[in-house]
C-alpha positions, 0 to 999 in steps of 0.5 A: 500500500502507498504510505503517502499521507499515512499518519503514524504515531511512534511512542518512544524517541530512542534508537528503535523509535527514531529508526522506525520513524525514519524508515516509514518516512522513506516510504512517504508516511507522516510521522509524529514521535512522542518522547517522555524525556525533556529532549534527546539527552546525553544518557546511556553508554556504549553500544556495538553496531555490527554489520547487520545493524550498520546496513540498516543505518546505511539504507537510511542514508546515514552511513557517512554519519555513522563513520564520523560518529563511531569508531570502526572496531578492528578486533575483539580480544578475549582475556583471562581475568587474573592477569589480562593475558590474551586467550583469543584475538578475533580480527574483524573485517576491514571492508564492508559494513563493519563493526562499530563502537558508538555512544548511545547519544551519538547513535541517536544523533546519527538517526536524527539525521534521517528524521528531517521533517519528522515532528518530535514532541518531548515531555509526552508520557503515554499512559494508555493505548486503545488499539480498536478501529482503523484510528487507534489512539493514545492517552497522555499523562495530561489527558490529551488523546492523539489518534493515528492510522498506525501506532508503534510502541518503541518504548522499551522494556516497560512498554505501555503497548506490549501488554495491550497486545498480548492475550491473557497473562504473559509470563513475568520476567525473572531475575537471571542471578546476574547484575551488570554495572556500566561506567565511562572513564577517561581513555587515550586516543592511542588505544586501539578501537578494540573490544576486550572481554576479561573472563573470570569465575562467575563474572566478566568485564567488557571494555572498549573506547568511544568518541575517538578514544576520549572515553572508555566504556566499561560493562561488568557482569557478576553472578550473585543471588542478591536481586537488583532492580531492572533498568540501566539508570540506578546509581551505585557505589564504585567501591562495590564494583572494585570489590566485585572485580578485585581479583582482575588484573591487567589494565582493569584495576587502573580503569576501575580506579577512575570510576566516579559515576556508576550505574547498576542494573539487574539482568532479567530474562523476558520471553519474546512477546507472543503478539507484536501487532493487533489491528493498526498497532505494533511493537518493536525492539526491546518492547517486543523482545528484550535480550541480555547484552551478551551478543551486543545485539539489542540495538541491532535487532531494533534497527532490523525490526524498524526497516522490516516493519516499514518495508512490510507495511509498504508492501502489504495490501493493508496495515494489518496485513503488513504488520502480520508479515513483519512479525512473521519475518522477524520473530524466529530470527529474534528468538534465535538471537536471544537464545544465543545471548543466553548461552554466551553468558555462561561461556564467559563465566567458567570456573576452574578447572573447566575454565583452563581447558576452555581457554586452552581450546580457544587458544588452539582454535585461534591458531588453527581456525582464527576466524571460526568464532566470526563464522559461527555467528555469520548468521547474525552478522551477515544477515541483510534485511535491506536486500530487495 
């Protein structure tokens, strides 16, 4: 169907919201984005954009902006936690869409470049969604009601729309027994654009440079019984992080000494939503399928969703038909990615003596088949939703 003149309302002005707004605009739709924050704030930390996500950004006309705002990652290095010794180095492709390291705020800025002509309303908090009819509507906290031909929930973990689309009682997310800290510390522009993973018993730490080496992103994950609240904006004491990772060597102690502001969140496992659409309403990204961070695919899956949703609505004979095709095209792939992330968490946290055998196997495989890990996940990275 032709989208020229189609009125679309997007709830959420984050990565998934801006991406789907830009993709629908490319097909001629008129889009309004509702963002509950007061503006596009300098929030969040680092993200890794793999080739499957980078292809979508390029298709939205923002490939040059991504190259300017992000650092192209040259490798991933797995290290033993105690001494920082290299276990495996995975060199990443120097050609093609590439792997990119970028601050979340900079990725939002890149996507904004594809949103010229799209109106954004800030301090617009959606409290309810009515999905019935060809003109569904949302109610804001002010009591204002806004209707549109198509409403999309790009409002993340605590989506207002997700529960409205599900039939019956959906399973509640459950605590995985893992918590994660994130922090930004100063970095050196001489440091390579490299993601490093320090693997220890029951915990691991990931770090990479951002903004041309001016900042270092740190994400540290620990297995523990003590519950922590979900969401990534809960402050914590840096001493807690230092204590949890006191046995880590190499550069890690010096990095942790620089941590001044720290954020903690509990990692919860969510089922992929059974229903992503109803009538003229749909969800995407974390609203449909929150994933653990162990494959760095949250933002990439949201970018893929956005492109496919817009394409299928434009192809369909009706909005409902297009949204059904969107879920059919995406759900199996997303389930597989979520399961891969779940498995990866265990691989990073092995304890002796299993850890020593696993690290030895990785070292040997790095000499014999250095590109094996990349080929293992080629089904993720080489996937191209922008192909005709």
